[in-house]
Phi, psi and omega in degrees: 000136182270155178282123181294341180262010182297334180294336180285338179272348177280184180271004180246127177294162179298155179298324180224135183212141178231150179268349180278120182299340180276354180279145176292347181260009176287132179224101185299321181297318180292320181292322177296325180290332178098103180251127174255155182227128169255126179242119184055037177083001182246132178295129179243134180249357182247032181280124177267327181200150175216160174217115182290313185295329178266348175072052177212160173227153170250120181251141176290141183261083180068216181256012181290135179244151174277182185290346176268359179089007178270151179297141172289141184232158171238141180258124180240143180255142179164191181283125181247127180233091176278154178207156174276129183297326182291342178268336184275345180084008179254000000 
């Protein structure tokens, strides 16, 4: 049986990742390593969740919170390029 988190130890970030610990796509090891996201060729720092295979990101919409205290997000479709910051030299 393979380790489901083995992708975080490779040089490729997971296909889907979320920063919210209650999400099933939350991966603490990948987040500790530092994942950066380029969306449509532009570096984004407010990404809450992304999915490479489906081609979308969820970006926080300012400092607005929902009634559960989570950031309000907008979902945008386009080319998603995640990378590990320790490999990019930034």
